[in-house]
N, CA, C and O atoms as CSV, one atom per row, in Angstrom:
chain,resi,resn,atom,element,x,y,z
A,1,MET,N,N,15.916,35.857,2.307
A,1,MET,CA,C,15.225,35.219,3.077
A,1,MET,C,C,14.346,33.904,2.472
A,1,MET,O,O,14.530,32.783,2.947
A,2,LYS,N,N,13.431,34.127,1.447
A,2,LYS,CA,C,12.716,33.335,0.881
A,2,LYS,C,C,13.817,32.024,0.244
A,2,LYS,O,O,13.504,30.835,0.299
A,3,ILE,N,N,14.853,32.425,-0.222
A,3,ILE,CA,C,15.764,31.331,-0.935
A,3,ILE,C,C,16.149,30.561,0.389
A,3,ILE,O,O,15.922,29.352,0.412
A,4,ARG,N,N,16.709,31.163,1.485
A,4,ARG,CA,C,16.929,30.381,2.898
A,4,ARG,C,C,15.985,29.231,2.933
A,4,ARG,O,O,16.261,28.038,2.812
A,5,LEU,N,N,14.846,29.779,3.114
A,5,LEU,CA,C,13.555,29.153,3.502
A,5,LEU,C,C,13.405,27.974,2.570
A,5,LEU,O,O,13.158,26.853,3.016
A,6,LEU,N,N,13.565,28.238,1.149
A,6,LEU,CA,C,13.485,27.104,0.295
A,6,LEU,C,C,14.452,26.035,0.317
A,6,LEU,O,O,14.252,24.837,0.118
A,7,LEU,N,N,15.683,26.719,0.625
A,7,LEU,CA,C,16.640,25.602,0.680
A,7,LEU,C,C,16.651,24.617,2.067
A,7,LEU,O,O,17.145,23.504,2.243
A,8,LEU,N,N,15.961,25.430,2.888
A,8,LEU,CA,C,16.024,24.445,4.405
A,8,LEU,C,C,14.822,23.476,4.207
A,8,LEU,O,O,14.859,22.364,4.734
A,9,THR,N,N,13.664,23.906,3.393
A,9,THR,CA,C,12.509,23.118,2.948
A,9,THR,C,C,13.160,21.814,2.148
A,9,THR,O,O,12.938,20.654,2.495
A,10,LEU,N,N,13.833,22.115,1.245
A,10,LEU,CA,C,14.318,21.113,0.406
A,10,LEU,C,C,15.520,20.037,1.027
A,10,LEU,O,O,15.710,18.882,0.647
A,11,ALA,N,N,16.173,20.687,1.963
A,11,ALA,CA,C,16.996,19.756,2.856
A,11,ALA,C,C,16.301,18.677,3.866
A,11,ALA,O,O,16.666,17.513,4.030
A,12,PHE,N,N,15.174,19.367,4.526
A,12,PHE,CA,C,14.531,18.540,5.216
A,12,PHE,C,C,13.863,17.474,4.446
A,12,PHE,O,O,13.904,16.338,4.917
A,13,SER,N,N,13.226,17.687,3.279
A,13,SER,CA,C,12.405,16.827,2.263
A,13,SER,C,C,13.644,15.728,1.999
A,13,SER,O,O,13.556,14.544,2.322
A,14,ILE,N,N,14.598,16.219,1.474
A,14,ILE,CA,C,15.718,15.105,1.158
A,14,ILE,C,C,16.077,13.854,2.409
A,14,ILE,O,O,16.128,12.624,2.386
A,15,LEU,N,N,16.280,14.891,3.450
A,15,LEU,CA,C,16.451,14.001,4.809
A,15,LEU,C,C,15.091,12.941,5.032
A,15,LEU,O,O,15.101,11.753,5.357
A,16,GLY,N,N,14.277,13.574,4.819
A,16,GLY,CA,C,13.081,12.639,4.884
A,16,GLY,C,C,13.096,11.582,4.006
A,16,GLY,O,O,12.723,10.513,4.489
A,17,VAL,N,N,13.430,11.584,2.826
A,17,VAL,CA,C,13.563,10.463,1.874
A,17,VAL,C,C,14.288,9.523,2.439
A,17,VAL,O,O,13.848,8.382,2.582
A,18,PHE,N,N,15.617,9.926,2.873
A,18,PHE,CA,C,16.603,9.015,3.307
A,18,PHE,C,C,16.543,8.358,4.720
A,18,PHE,O,O,17.377,7.524,5.074
A,19,ALA,N,N,15.489,8.787,5.528
A,19,ALA,CA,C,15.117,8.697,6.731
A,19,ALA,C,C,14.028,7.460,6.828
A,19,ALA,O,O,13.956,6.809,7.870
A,20,GLN,N,N,13.285,7.200,5.832
A,20,GLN,CA,C,12.110,6.509,5.925
A,20,GLN,C,C,12.458,4.952,6.272
A,20,GLN,O,O,13.418,4.397,5.737
A,21,ALA,N,N,11.546,4.239,7.273
A,21,ALA,CA,C,11.482,3.223,7.485
A,21,ALA,C,C,11.513,2.094,6.330
A,21,ALA,O,O,10.836,2.343,5.333
A,22,HIS,N,N,12.244,0.856,6.363
A,22,HIS,CA,C,12.206,0.130,5.629
A,22,HIS,C,C,11.885,-1.322,6.388
A,22,HIS,O,O,12.118,-1.492,7.584
A,23,PRO,N,N,11.312,-2.350,5.512
A,23,PRO,CA,C,11.046,-3.478,6.060
A,23,PRO,C,C,12.406,-4.340,6.082
A,23,PRO,O,O,13.315,-4.235,5.258
A,24,VAL,N,N,12.363,-5.306,7.304
A,24,VAL,CA,C,13.582,-6.074,7.650
A,24,VAL,C,C,13.892,-7.079,6.228
A,24,VAL,O,O,13.015,-7.580,5.526
A,25,ASN,N,N,15.156,-7.190,6.062
A,25,ASN,CA,C,15.395,-8.007,4.665
A,25,ASN,C,C,14.683,-9.370,4.736
A,25,ASN,O,O,14.761,-10.236,5.606
A,26,GLY,N,N,13.829,-9.329,3.371
A,26,GLY,CA,C,13.388,-10.854,3.315
A,26,GLY,C,C,11.917,-10.934,3.552
A,26,GLY,O,O,11.290,-11.981,3.399
A,27,LEU,N,N,11.310,-9.659,3.979
A,27,LEU,CA,C,9.725,-9.584,4.319
A,27,LEU,C,C,9.185,-9.394,3.058
A,27,LEU,O,O,8.204,-10.089,2.794
A,28,LEU,N,N,9.569,-8.653,2.248
A,28,LEU,CA,C,8.750,-8.531,1.023
A,28,LEU,C,C,8.518,-9.636,0.334
A,28,LEU,O,O,9.267,-10.603,0.469
A,29,GLY,N,N,7.435,-9.664,-0.519
A,29,GLY,CA,C,7.615,-10.844,-1.321
A,29,GLY,C,C,5.999,-11.831,-1.179
A,29,GLY,O,O,4.945,-11.376,-0.734
A,30,TYR,N,N,6.164,-12.862,-1.556
A,30,TYR,CA,C,4.768,-13.585,-1.398
A,30,TYR,C,C,5.152,-14.736,-0.387
A,30,TYR,O,O,6.299,-15.171,-0.280
A,31,TRP,N,N,4.051,-15.190,0.354
A,31,TRP,CA,C,4.337,-16.267,1.382
A,31,TRP,C,C,2.973,-16.670,1.339
A,31,TRP,O,O,2.000,-16.125,0.817
A,32,GLN,N,N,3.105,-17.934,2.111
A,32,GLN,CA,C,1.876,-18.611,2.335
A,32,GLN,C,C,1.840,-19.536,3.832
A,32,GLN,O,O,2.858,-19.843,4.452
A,33,THR,N,N,0.619,-19.848,4.191
A,33,THR,CA,C,0.527,-20.522,5.403
A,33,THR,C,C,1.500,-22.074,5.055
A,33,THR,O,O,1.560,-22.588,3.938
A,34,GLU,N,N,2.119,-22.550,6.167
A,34,GLU,CA,C,3.014,-23.745,6.001
A,34,GLU,C,C,1.728,-24.728,6.043
A,34,GLU,O,O,1.648,-25.508,5.093
A,35,GLN,N,N,0.909,-24.776,6.837
A,35,GLN,CA,C,-0.213,-25.826,6.938
A,35,GLN,C,C,-1.541,-25.262,6.467
A,35,GLN,O,O,-1.627,-24.092,6.838
A,36,PRO,N,N,-2.428,-25.592,5.903
A,36,PRO,CA,C,-3.742,-25.577,5.651
A,36,PRO,C,C,-4.555,-25.193,7.347
A,36,PRO,O,O,-4.317,-25.682,8.452
A,37,LEU,N,N,-5.459,-24.234,6.967
A,37,LEU,CA,C,-6.122,-24.166,8.600
A,37,LEU,C,C,-7.589,-24.613,8.085
A,37,LEU,O,O,-8.027,-24.380,6.959
A,38,TYR,N,N,-8.144,-25.174,8.932
A,38,TYR,CA,C,-9.614,-25.867,8.715
A,38,TYR,C,C,-10.532,-25.572,9.810
A,38,TYR,O,O,-10.220,-25.556,11.000
A,39,ASN,N,N,-11.766,-25.324,9.290
A,39,ASN,CA,C,-13.067,-24.963,10.017
A,39,ASN,C,C,-14.225,-25.562,9.437
A,39,ASN,O,O,-14.498,-25.316,8.262
A,40,ASN,N,N,-15.065,-26.455,10.247
A,40,ASN,CA,C,-16.086,-27.056,9.830
A,40,ASN,C,C,-15.913,-27.751,8.494
A,40,ASN,O,O,-16.797,-27.539,7.664
A,41,GLY,N,N,-14.883,-28.570,8.150
A,41,GLY,CA,C,-14.799,-29.122,6.928
A,41,GLY,C,C,-14.218,-28.572,6.032
A,41,GLY,O,O,-13.805,-29.240,5.084
A,42,VAL,N,N,-14.043,-27.289,6.089
A,42,VAL,CA,C,-13.723,-26.398,4.954
A,42,VAL,C,C,-12.278,-25.788,5.107
A,42,VAL,O,O,-12.040,-24.932,5.959
A,43,GLN,N,N,-11.211,-26.331,4.134
A,43,GLN,CA,C,-9.826,-26.147,3.999
A,43,GLN,C,C,-9.400,-24.549,3.483
A,43,GLN,O,O,-9.881,-23.983,2.502
A,44,PHE,N,N,-8.629,-24.132,4.183
A,44,PHE,CA,C,-8.395,-22.524,3.893
A,44,PHE,C,C,-6.888,-22.563,3.528
A,44,PHE,O,O,-6.096,-23.079,4.318
A,45,ASN,N,N,-6.612,-22.213,2.754
A,45,ASN,CA,C,-5.059,-22.003,2.145
A,45,ASN,C,C,-4.924,-20.366,2.044
A,45,ASN,O,O,-5.494,-19.709,1.173
A,46,LEU,N,N,-3.934,-19.713,3.249
A,46,LEU,CA,C,-3.742,-18.317,3.074
A,46,LEU,C,C,-2.609,-17.837,2.256
A,46,LEU,O,O,-1.580,-18.502,2.378
A,47,GLU,N,N,-2.572,-16.867,1.480
A,47,GLU,CA,C,-1.416,-16.426,0.888
A,47,GLU,C,C,-1.427,-14.911,1.334
A,47,GLU,O,O,-2.468,-14.260,1.423
A,48,TYR,N,N,-0.182,-14.418,1.602
A,48,TYR,CA,C,0.207,-13.153,2.168
A,48,TYR,C,C,1.273,-12.667,1.155
A,48,TYR,O,O,2.323,-13.283,0.972
A,49,ASN,N,N,0.917,-11.434,0.456
A,49,ASN,CA,C,2.023,-10.529,-0.442
A,49,ASN,C,C,2.315,-9.430,-0.110
A,49,ASN,O,O,1.548,-8.471,-0.207
A,50,PHE,N,N,3.286,-9.389,0.267
A,50,PHE,CA,C,3.886,-7.846,0.943
A,50,PHE,C,C,4.650,-7.120,0.073
A,50,PHE,O,O,5.857,-7.355,0.008
A,51,TYR,N,N,4.125,-6.245,-0.631
A,51,TYR,CA,C,4.707,-5.465,-1.567
A,51,TYR,C,C,5.042,-3.855,-0.778
A,51,TYR,O,O,4.651,-3.533,0.344
A,52,GLN,N,N,5.811,-3.063,-1.664
A,52,GLN,CA,C,6.689,-1.699,-0.955
A,52,GLN,C,C,5.299,-0.972,-0.297
A,52,GLN,O,O,5.414,-0.441,0.807
A,53,ASN,N,N,4.347,-0.960,-0.798
A,53,ASN,CA,C,3.305,-0.045,-0.019
A,53,ASN,C,C,2.023,-1.004,0.065
A,53,ASN,O,O,0.915,-0.469,0.107
A,54,GLN,N,N,2.094,-1.917,0.081
A,54,GLN,CA,C,0.801,-2.740,0.249
A,54,GLN,C,C,0.843,-4.229,0.844
A,54,GLN,O,O,1.820,-4.960,0.680
A,55,ALA,N,N,-0.270,-4.598,1.526
A,55,ALA,CA,C,-0.288,-5.989,1.895
A,55,ALA,C,C,-1.536,-6.548,1.334
A,55,ALA,O,O,-2.563,-5.874,1.413
A,56,GLU,N,N,-1.551,-7.672,0.796
A,56,GLU,CA,C,-2.730,-8.373,0.276
A,56,GLU,C,C,-2.825,-9.784,0.754
A,56,GLU,O,O,-1.937,-10.608,0.536
A,57,LEU,N,N,-3.880,-10.034,1.386
A,57,LEU,CA,C,-4.301,-11.375,1.679
A,57,LEU,C,C,-5.216,-12.127,0.822
A,57,LEU,O,O,-6.353,-11.723,0.578
A,58,VAL,N,N,-4.687,-13.316,0.319
A,58,VAL,CA,C,-5.646,-14.183,-0.812
A,58,VAL,C,C,-5.941,-15.267,0.046
A,58,VAL,O,O,-5.143,-15.813,0.809
A,59,VAL,N,N,-7.302,-15.590,-0.146
A,59,VAL,CA,C,-7.639,-16.988,0.637
A,59,VAL,C,C,-8.297,-17.814,-0.101
A,59,VAL,O,O,-9.396,-17.544,-0.584
A,60,HIS,N,N,-7.663,-18.951,-0.266
A,60,HIS,CA,C,-8.436,-20.209,-0.967
A,60,HIS,C,C,-9.338,-21.166,0.100
A,60,HIS,O,O,-8.945,-21.818,1.067
A,61,CYS,N,N,-10.505,-21.022,-0.374
A,61,CYS,CA,C,-11.476,-21.912,0.253
A,61,CYS,C,C,-11.706,-23.289,-0.445
A,61,CYS,O,O,-12.098,-23.348,-1.611
A,62,TYR,N,N,-11.441,-24.420,0.330
A,62,TYR,CA,C,-11.865,-25.844,-0.496
A,62,TYR,C,C,-12.975,-26.509,0.352
A,62,TYR,O,O,-12.864,-26.900,1.513
A,63,PHE,N,N,-13.848,-26.552,-0.287
A,63,PHE,CA,C,-15.127,-27.220,0.535
A,63,PHE,C,C,-15.291,-28.560,0.410
A,63,PHE,O,O,-14.938,-29.082,-0.648
A,64,PRO,N,N,-15.766,-29.239,1.296
A,64,PRO,CA,C,-15.981,-30.738,1.254
A,64,PRO,C,C,-16.703,-31.122,0.217
A,64,PRO,O,O,-16.360,-32.276,-0.039
A,65,ASP,N,N,-17.605,-30.729,-0.590
A,65,ASP,CA,C,-18.240,-31.221,-1.723
A,65,ASP,C,C,-17.136,-31.182,-2.891
A,65,ASP,O,O,-17.304,-31.944,-3.843
A,66,GLY,N,N,-16.029,-30.344,-2.868
A,66,GLY,CA,C,-15.165,-30.288,-3.824
A,66,GLY,C,C,-15.190,-28.965,-4.461
A,66,GLY,O,O,-14.406,-28.689,-5.370
A,67,ALA,N,N,-15.998,-28.201,-4.048
A,67,ALA,CA,C,-16.377,-26.761,-4.563
A,67,ALA,C,C,-15.093,-25.919,-4.084
A,67,ALA,O,O,-14.580,-26.114,-2.983
A,68,TYR,N,N,-14.568,-24.869,-5.100
A,68,TYR,CA,C,-13.409,-23.963,-4.531
A,68,TYR,C,C,-14.026,-22.722,-4.835
A,68,TYR,O,O,-14.919,-22.598,-5.673
A,69,LEU,N,N,-13.453,-21.621,-4.018
A,69,LEU,CA,C,-13.851,-20.257,-4.017
A,69,LEU,C,C,-12.497,-19.635,-3.847
A,69,LEU,O,O,-11.598,-20.287,-3.316
A,70,GLU,N,N,-12.310,-18.454,-4.254
A,70,GLU,CA,C,-10.973,-17.600,-3.698
A,70,GLU,C,C,-11.413,-16.146,-3.690
A,70,GLU,O,O,-12.264,-15.687,-4.452
A,71,SER,N,N,-10.659,-15.360,-2.623
A,71,SER,CA,C,-11.207,-13.908,-2.263
A,71,SER,C,C,-9.787,-13.370,-2.062
A,71,SER,O,O,-8.849,-14.083,-1.705
A,72,SER,N,N,-9.708,-12.183,-2.292
A,72,SER,CA,C,-8.589,-11.255,-1.917
A,72,SER,C,C,-8.867,-10.058,-1.264
A,72,SER,O,O,-9.951,-9.564,-1.573
A,73,ALA,N,N,-8.221,-9.471,-0.479
A,73,ALA,CA,C,-8.349,-8.180,0.082
A,73,ALA,C,C,-6.806,-7.568,0.307
A,73,ALA,O,O,-5.934,-8.221,0.880
A,74,ALA,N,N,-6.613,-6.365,-0.169
A,74,ALA,CA,C,-5.298,-5.524,0.159
A,74,ALA,C,C,-5.683,-4.233,0.667
A,74,ALA,O,O,-6.821,-3.773,0.581
A,75,SER,N,N,-4.627,-3.626,1.235
A,75,SER,CA,C,-4.643,-2.591,1.996
A,75,SER,C,C,-3.261,-1.838,2.061
A,75,SER,O,O,-2.254,-2.544,2.030
A,76,TYR,N,N,-3.123,-0.535,2.144
A,76,TYR,CA,C,-2.193,0.165,1.917
A,76,TYR,C,C,-1.349,0.008,2.932
A,76,TYR,O,O,-1.925,0.075,4.017
A,77,ALA,N,N,0.094,-0.223,3.008
A,77,ALA,CA,C,0.761,-0.677,4.361
A,77,ALA,C,C,2.508,-0.099,4.084
A,77,ALA,O,O,3.171,0.088,3.064
A,78,SER,N,N,2.764,0.034,5.434
A,78,SER,CA,C,4.129,0.698,5.473
A,78,SER,C,C,4.704,-0.286,6.646
A,78,SER,O,O,4.065,-1.044,7.377
A,79,TYR,N,N,6.163,-0.027,6.595
A,79,TYR,CA,C,7.077,-0.811,7.432
A,79,TYR,C,C,8.022,-0.205,8.444
A,79,TYR,O,O,8.685,0.794,8.163
A,80,ASP,N,N,8.073,-0.669,9.357
A,80,ASP,CA,C,9.552,0.029,10.056
A,80,ASP,C,C,9.952,-1.463,10.708
A,80,ASP,O,O,9.359,-2.003,11.641
A,81,TYR,N,N,11.238,-2.051,9.899
A,81,TYR,CA,C,11.833,-3.373,10.597
A,81,TYR,C,C,11.080,-4.654,10.233
A,81,TYR,O,O,10.861,-5.142,9.125
A,82,GLN,N,N,10.729,-5.084,11.499
A,82,GLN,CA,C,9.569,-6.130,11.648
A,82,GLN,C,C,8.227,-5.697,11.754
A,82,GLN,O,O,7.397,-6.594,11.604
A,83,GLN,N,N,7.819,-4.627,11.960
A,83,GLN,CA,C,6.670,-4.171,12.302
A,83,GLN,C,C,6.076,-3.620,10.880
A,83,GLN,O,O,6.728,-2.847,10.179
A,84,ILE,N,N,4.727,-4.113,10.510
A,84,ILE,CA,C,4.184,-3.951,9.270
A,84,ILE,C,C,2.774,-2.949,9.917
A,84,ILE,O,O,2.057,-3.329,10.842
A,85,TYR,N,N,2.629,-1.726,9.234
A,85,TYR,CA,C,1.463,-0.869,9.515
A,85,TYR,C,C,0.419,-1.104,8.374
A,85,TYR,O,O,0.664,-0.640,7.260
A,86,VAL,N,N,-0.729,-1.800,8.598
A,86,VAL,CA,C,-1.586,-2.211,7.606
A,86,VAL,C,C,-2.639,-0.566,8.104
A,86,VAL,O,O,-3.057,-0.237,9.214
A,87,HIS,N,N,-2.753,0.042,6.947
A,87,HIS,CA,C,-3.484,1.504,7.234
A,87,HIS,C,C,-5.039,1.651,7.276
A,87,HIS,O,O,-5.626,2.618,7.761
A,88,ASN,N,N,-5.643,0.531,6.687
A,88,ASN,CA,C,-7.195,0.359,6.396
A,88,ASN,C,C,-7.776,-0.810,6.509
A,88,ASN,O,O,-6.883,-1.592,6.185
A,89,THR,N,N,-8.558,-1.323,6.723
A,89,THR,CA,C,-9.467,-2.425,6.934
A,89,THR,C,C,-10.182,-2.822,5.862
A,89,THR,O,O,-11.198,-2.151,5.680
A,90,GLN,N,N,-9.953,-3.835,4.968
A,90,GLN,CA,C,-10.670,-4.181,3.802
A,90,GLN,C,C,-11.183,-5.644,3.926
A,90,GLN,O,O,-10.546,-6.541,4.477
A,91,ARG,N,N,-12.280,-5.768,3.409
A,91,ARG,CA,C,-12.923,-7.035,3.449
A,91,ARG,C,C,-13.619,-7.237,2.239
A,91,ARG,O,O,-14.442,-6.380,1.915
A,92,ARG,N,N,-13.401,-8.413,1.370
A,92,ARG,CA,C,-14.040,-8.962,0.409
A,92,ARG,C,C,-14.370,-10.203,0.337
A,92,ARG,O,O,-13.585,-11.093,0.664
A,93,VAL,N,N,-15.611,-10.440,-0.114
A,93,VAL,CA,C,-16.341,-11.541,-0.145
A,93,VAL,C,C,-16.512,-12.323,-1.824
A,93,VAL,O,O,-16.963,-11.688,-2.778
A,94,SER,N,N,-16.155,-13.475,-1.902
A,94,SER,CA,C,-16.553,-14.034,-3.319
A,94,SER,C,C,-17.550,-15.114,-2.611
A,94,SER,O,O,-17.530,-15.488,-1.438
A,95,GLN,N,N,-18.554,-15.565,-3.818
A,95,GLN,CA,C,-19.973,-16.353,-3.148
A,95,GLN,C,C,-20.425,-16.858,-4.381
A,95,GLN,O,O,-20.525,-16.244,-5.443
A,96,ASP,N,N,-20.765,-18.369,-4.073
A,96,ASP,CA,C,-21.773,-18.631,-5.154
A,96,ASP,C,C,-23.297,-18.902,-4.464
A,96,ASP,O,O,-23.611,-18.348,-3.411
A,97,PRO,N,N,-24.028,-19.645,-5.048
A,97,PRO,CA,C,-25.456,-19.674,-4.386
A,97,PRO,C,C,-25.344,-20.601,-3.182
A,97,PRO,O,O,-26.334,-20.760,-2.467
A,98,TYR,N,N,-24.357,-21.134,-2.954
A,98,TYR,CA,C,-24.310,-22.024,-1.610
A,98,TYR,C,C,-23.109,-21.789,-0.506
A,98,TYR,O,O,-23.059,-22.300,0.613
A,99,ARG,N,N,-22.480,-21.195,-0.897
A,99,ARG,CA,C,-21.310,-20.861,-0.006
A,99,ARG,C,C,-20.711,-19.442,-0.175
A,99,ARG,O,O,-21.079,-18.658,-1.050
A,100,PHE,N,N,-19.743,-19.186,0.758
A,100,PHE,CA,C,-18.918,-17.984,0.483
A,100,PHE,C,C,-17.726,-18.177,1.079
A,100,PHE,O,O,-17.687,-18.986,2.007
A,101,CYS,N,N,-16.441,-17.439,0.651
A,101,CYS,CA,C,-15.228,-16.999,1.014
A,101,CYS,C,C,-14.820,-15.647,1.163
A,101,CYS,O,O,-14.943,-14.728,0.353
A,102,GLU,N,N,-14.264,-15.639,2.425
A,102,GLU,CA,C,-14.055,-14.029,2.855
A,102,GLU,C,C,-12.412,-14.095,3.029
A,102,GLU,O,O,-11.744,-14.999,3.533
A,103,ALA,N,N,-11.965,-12.812,2.433
A,103,ALA,CA,C,-10.570,-12.385,2.953
A,103,ALA,C,C,-10.687,-10.983,3.723
A,103,ALA,O,O,-11.292,-10.053,3.190
A,104,SER,N,N,-10.222,-10.878,4.716
A,104,SER,CA,C,-10.389,-9.759,5.585
A,104,SER,C,C,-8.881,-9.276,6.291
A,104,SER,O,O,-8.172,-9.933,7.053
A,105,ILE,N,N,-8.691,-8.056,5.817
A,105,ILE,CA,C,-7.402,-7.413,6.279
A,105,ILE,C,C,-8.063,-6.209,7.456
A,105,ILE,O,O,-8.992,-5.424,7.265
A,106,TYR,N,N,-7.284,-6.381,8.610
A,106,TYR,CA,C,-7.743,-5.385,9.581
A,106,TYR,C,C,-6.777,-4.393,9.679
A,106,TYR,O,O,-5.645,-4.815,9.441
A,107,ALA,N,N,-6.875,-2.869,10.032
A,107,ALA,CA,C,-5.756,-2.089,10.246
A,107,ALA,C,C,-4.962,-2.249,11.520
A,107,ALA,O,O,-5.380,-3.026,12.379
A,108,GLY,N,N,-4.233,-1.806,11.641
A,108,GLY,CA,C,-3.173,-2.269,12.727
A,108,GLY,C,C,-1.647,-2.503,12.667
A,108,GLY,O,O,-1.062,-2.425,11.587
A,109,THR,N,N,-1.134,-2.727,13.573
A,109,THR,CA,C,0.370,-2.979,13.484
A,109,THR,C,C,0.427,-4.498,13.625
A,109,THR,O,O,0.027,-5.144,14.593
A,110,TRP,N,N,0.975,-4.956,12.533
A,110,TRP,CA,C,1.428,-6.632,12.442
A,110,TRP,C,C,3.060,-6.631,12.738
A,110,TRP,O,O,3.959,-5.806,12.575
A,111,TYR,N,N,2.991,-7.763,13.174
A,111,TYR,CA,C,4.579,-8.024,13.746
A,111,TYR,C,C,5.209,-9.232,12.978
A,111,TYR,O,O,4.614,-10.308,12.931
A,112,ALA,N,N,6.202,-9.075,12.485
A,112,ALA,CA,C,6.867,-10.400,11.672
A,112,ALA,C,C,8.155,-10.846,12.205
A,112,ALA,O,O,9.064,-10.017,12.178
A,113,GLN,N,N,8.430,-12.176,12.753
A,113,GLN,CA,C,9.437,-12.671,13.174
A,113,GLN,C,C,9.930,-13.612,12.127
A,113,GLN,O,O,9.227,-13.964,11.180
A,114,PHE,N,N,11.170,-14.013,12.322
A,114,PHE,CA,C,11.638,-15.190,11.331
A,114,PHE,C,C,12.124,-15.993,12.221
A,114,PHE,O,O,12.661,-15.478,13.202
A,115,ASP,N,N,12.061,-17.515,12.106
A,115,ASP,CA,C,12.814,-18.595,12.885
A,115,ASP,C,C,14.136,-18.952,11.778
A,115,ASP,O,O,14.465,-18.425,10.715
A,116,TYR,N,N,14.625,-19.931,12.453
A,116,TYR,CA,C,16.150,-20.312,11.775
A,116,TYR,C,C,15.766,-21.079,10.501
A,116,TYR,O,O,16.603,-21.254,9.616
A,117,TYR,N,N,14.673,-21.478,10.412
A,117,TYR,CA,C,14.393,-22.185,8.968
A,117,TYR,C,C,13.822,-21.403,7.866
A,117,TYR,O,O,13.487,-21.830,6.761
A,118,GLY,N,N,13.754,-20.166,8.324
A,118,GLY,CA,C,13.331,-19.004,7.261
A,118,GLY,C,C,11.775,-18.792,7.227
A,118,GLY,O,O,11.198,-17.987,6.494
A,119,ARG,N,N,11.224,-19.582,8.072
A,119,ARG,CA,C,9.648,-19.366,8.215
A,119,ARG,C,C,9.474,-17.887,8.794
A,119,ARG,O,O,10.336,-17.313,9.460
A,120,MET,N,N,8.095,-17.297,8.402
A,120,MET,CA,C,7.639,-16.067,9.233
A,120,MET,C,C,6.785,-16.330,9.941
A,120,MET,O,O,5.739,-16.895,9.621
A,121,ILE,N,N,7.173,-15.876,11.260
A,121,ILE,CA,C,5.959,-15.925,12.384
A,121,ILE,C,C,5.181,-14.619,12.278
A,121,ILE,O,O,5.678,-13.660,12.868
A,122,LEU,N,N,4.038,-14.431,11.619
A,122,LEU,CA,C,3.254,-13.203,11.494
A,122,LEU,C,C,2.098,-13.311,12.405
A,122,LEU,O,O,1.190,-14.139,12.337
A,123,THR,N,N,2.286,-12.155,13.454
A,123,THR,CA,C,1.546,-12.024,14.317
A,123,THR,C,C,0.380,-10.932,14.019
A,123,THR,O,O,0.642,-9.729,14.002
A,124,VAL,N,N,-0.867,-11.413,13.795
A,124,VAL,CA,C,-1.984,-10.255,13.513
A,124,VAL,C,C,-3.045,-10.171,14.795
A,124,VAL,O,O,-3.890,-10.976,15.187
A,125,PRO,N,N,-2.674,-8.944,15.250
A,125,PRO,CA,C,-3.288,-8.473,16.730
A,125,PRO,C,C,-4.692,-8.381,16.263
A,125,PRO,O,O,-5.321,-9.186,16.950
A,126,THR,N,N,-5.407,-7.851,15.513
A,126,THR,CA,C,-7.024,-7.712,15.390
A,126,THR,C,C,-7.433,-8.699,14.329
A,126,THR,O,O,-6.814,-8.738,13.265
A,127,PRO,N,N,-8.440,-9.490,14.571
A,127,PRO,CA,C,-9.573,-9.091,15.817
A,127,PRO,C,C,-9.176,-10.249,16.565
A,127,PRO,O,O,-9.795,-10.347,17.624
A,128,TYR,N,N,-8.303,-11.196,16.339
A,128,TYR,CA,C,-8.214,-12.295,17.304
A,128,TYR,C,C,-6.626,-12.601,17.944
A,128,TYR,O,O,-6.379,-13.659,18.523
A,129,ASN,N,N,-5.725,-11.654,17.774
A,129,ASN,CA,C,-4.425,-11.947,18.215
A,129,ASN,C,C,-4.012,-13.110,17.548
A,129,ASN,O,O,-3.777,-14.064,18.290
A,130,THR,N,N,-3.854,-13.293,16.277
A,130,THR,CA,C,-3.681,-14.497,15.709
A,130,THR,C,C,-2.087,-14.743,15.286
A,130,THR,O,O,-1.401,-13.793,14.909
A,131,GLN,N,N,-1.643,-15.876,15.364
A,131,GLN,CA,C,0.018,-16.170,14.672
A,131,GLN,C,C,-0.283,-17.176,13.677
A,131,GLN,O,O,-1.109,-18.037,13.980
A,132,PHE,N,N,0.379,-17.207,12.289
A,132,PHE,CA,C,0.503,-17.709,11.453
A,132,PHE,C,C,1.888,-17.920,10.933
A,132,PHE,O,O,2.662,-16.985,10.724
A,133,VAL,N,N,2.228,-19.415,10.691
A,133,VAL,CA,C,3.667,-19.787,10.343
A,133,VAL,C,C,3.547,-19.668,8.678
A,133,VAL,O,O,2.764,-20.396,8.067
A,134,LEU,N,N,4.336,-18.750,8.043
A,134,LEU,CA,C,4.394,-18.661,6.877
A,134,LEU,C,C,5.560,-19.062,6.080
A,134,LEU,O,O,6.666,-18.852,6.580
A,135,VAL,N,N,5.495,-19.558,5.019
A,135,VAL,CA,C,6.824,-20.106,4.012
A,135,VAL,C,C,6.616,-19.346,2.822
A,135,VAL,O,O,5.578,-18.824,2.416
A,136,ARG,N,N,8.020,-19.368,2.214
A,136,ARG,CA,C,8.100,-18.469,0.767
A,136,ARG,C,C,6.882,-19.237,0.151
A,136,ARG,O,O,6.222,-20.191,0.563
A,137,ASN,N,N,6.827,-18.518,-0.923
A,137,ASN,CA,C,5.552,-19.099,-1.944
A,137,ASN,C,C,6.625,-18.534,-3.504
A,137,ASN,O,O,6.563,-17.477,-4.132
A,138,TYR,N,N,7.259,-19.383,-3.645
A,138,TYR,CA,C,7.966,-18.956,-5.055
A,138,TYR,C,C,6.958,-19.496,-6.296
A,138,TYR,O,O,6.864,-20.640,-6.742
A,139,ARG,N,N,6.393,-18.536,-6.611
A,139,ARG,CA,C,5.519,-18.538,-7.599
A,139,ARG,C,C,6.113,-18.850,-8.981
A,139,ARG,O,O,5.385,-18.878,-9.973
């Protein structure tokens, strides 16, 4: 009886490994916003890095006076085709005496779509239901 139970447990464990969801082809890797974002004269360039078990956001902040700051935040993530499940909220701030640059990743289900030009349209529902047009970043 114990051996049968052990074999059943092993069989279901193996099936679970084969049944794990995977991201759509081409999603993993480095992406950046196609166009910079602007707010109050500050230019923001965003990079999204999607790894097998992690999503990372790197924010490059260019200030009108020429100053530059960079901040990044990462979260555990899993994937089911075009859905990106971000499991925890992370916020990181870099600053100098006069300004700051913040990178925030919010837990939730993100959605990635691809257009005919190879761009990713990333929908991030939290906190502002925002869409970003991303292009490959071939570091």
